[in-house]
C-alpha positions as CSV (number, residue, x, y, z in Angstrom):
1,M,75.8,126.7,91.2
2,P,72.5,126.1,91.7
3,L,70.5,122.9,90.2
4,T,67.9,124.5,88.6
5,K,70.4,127.4,87.2
6,K,72.9,124.7,85.9
7,I,70.0,122.8,84.1
8,A,68.7,126.0,82.7
9,E,72.6,126.7,81.5
10,L,72.7,123.2,79.9
11,M,69.8,123.4,78.0
12,S,70.0,127.4,76.8
13,K,74.0,126.5,75.0
14,K,74.1,126.0,71.2
15,Y,75.4,122.7,70.5
16,N,76.7,120.9,67.3
17,T,73.9,119.7,65.1
18,N,73.6,116.3,66.8
19,I,72.0,117.5,69.7
20,T,68.6,118.2,69.9
21,I,66.8,120.1,72.8
22,L,63.2,119.1,73.5
23,G,61.3,121.4,75.6
24,D,62.3,124.5,77.7
25,Y,63.2,123.9,81.2
26,E,61.7,127.5,82.4
27,G,58.1,126.8,81.0
28,S,57.7,123.0,80.5
29,N,57.3,120.0,82.6
30,H,59.6,117.7,80.5
31,T,62.3,118.4,79.2
32,S,65.4,116.7,77.6
33,I,68.4,116.9,75.9
34,L,69.3,114.3,73.1
35,D,72.3,113.1,71.3
36,N,70.7,112.0,68.2
37,D,74.1,110.2,67.3
38,N,74.1,107.6,69.9
39,G,71.0,108.1,72.1
40,T,72.7,109.6,75.0
41,I,69.9,111.7,77.0
42,L,69.4,113.7,79.7
43,V,65.7,113.6,81.1
44,V,63.8,116.4,83.7
45,S,60.4,115.7,84.5
46,D,58.2,117.5,86.7
47,R,61.4,119.5,87.9
48,N,62.4,117.0,90.2
49,Q,62.6,113.6,88.3
50,F,65.9,113.3,86.3
51,Y,67.3,110.7,84.3
52,F,70.6,110.0,82.1
53,K,71.0,107.5,79.7
54,D,74.6,106.8,77.9
55,R,75.2,105.0,74.7
56,H,75.7,101.9,75.9
57,R,71.7,102.3,77.3
58,N,73.1,102.8,81.2
59,L,70.4,104.7,83.1
60,W,71.2,107.1,86.3
61,L,67.9,107.6,88.2
62,S,66.9,110.2,90.8
63,V,63.4,108.4,90.9
64,L,63.6,105.7,93.9
65,D,59.6,104.1,93.5
66,P,59.6,100.5,93.2
67,F,60.1,98.7,90.3
68,Q,60.0,95.3,88.5
69,I,62.7,93.8,86.7
70,D,62.6,89.9,85.7
71,G,59.3,89.6,87.9
72,K,60.6,90.5,90.9
73,Q,60.0,94.0,92.8
74,H,62.8,96.0,93.9
75,Y,62.8,98.6,96.4
76,P,65.9,101.2,95.5
77,E,67.8,103.4,97.5
78,L,70.3,106.1,96.4
79,G,73.6,104.1,95.5
80,D,71.8,101.2,94.3
81,S,72.8,99.4,90.7
82,Y,71.0,96.5,88.9
83,T,71.8,94.9,86.2
84,L,69.6,93.5,83.6
85,N,70.1,90.0,81.9
86,H,71.3,92.0,78.7
87,G,74.0,94.0,80.7
88,V,72.6,97.4,80.9
89,Q,72.8,98.8,84.4
90,Y,70.1,101.0,86.3
91,S,71.8,103.1,88.7
92,F,70.5,105.4,91.7
93,T,71.8,108.3,92.5
94,T,71.4,112.1,93.0
95,Q,69.7,114.8,90.8
96,E,73.2,116.5,91.3
97,A,75.3,113.9,90.3
98,I,73.1,113.3,86.8
99,V,72.9,116.8,86.3
100,E,77.1,117.1,86.4
101,M,77.0,113.9,84.5
102,A,75.0,115.3,81.5
103,S,77.0,118.6,82.0
104,L,80.3,116.7,81.3
105,Y,78.8,115.0,78.4
106,F,76.8,117.5,76.5
107,A,80.2,120.3,77.1
108,K,82.0,118.5,74.9
109,H,79.3,119.2,71.9
110,A,78.6,123.0,72.7
111,D,78.9,125.0,69.3
């Protein structure tokens, strides 16, 4: 299934009351789906920047822009991971992998 179709399907399902969908994937630059109980979230920005954060605050990103952690500049590549001092992990992966993680997670909350 094409990625855009999979995202549109994910954002259009009916979910339990703990799930909130913000924005409209078809007509908005920023869309997200959030589990209000534990903070798990999928965010799609500008249709090409994706991230998925789990309940432990670990984060998977499709954006490969340079960033700073603890005052050090990092230049991530697909497959790279960075663990912060407090244990939260940032991992860089494909848009498809992020949407798959989100689909599997939010399918458990479908109404």
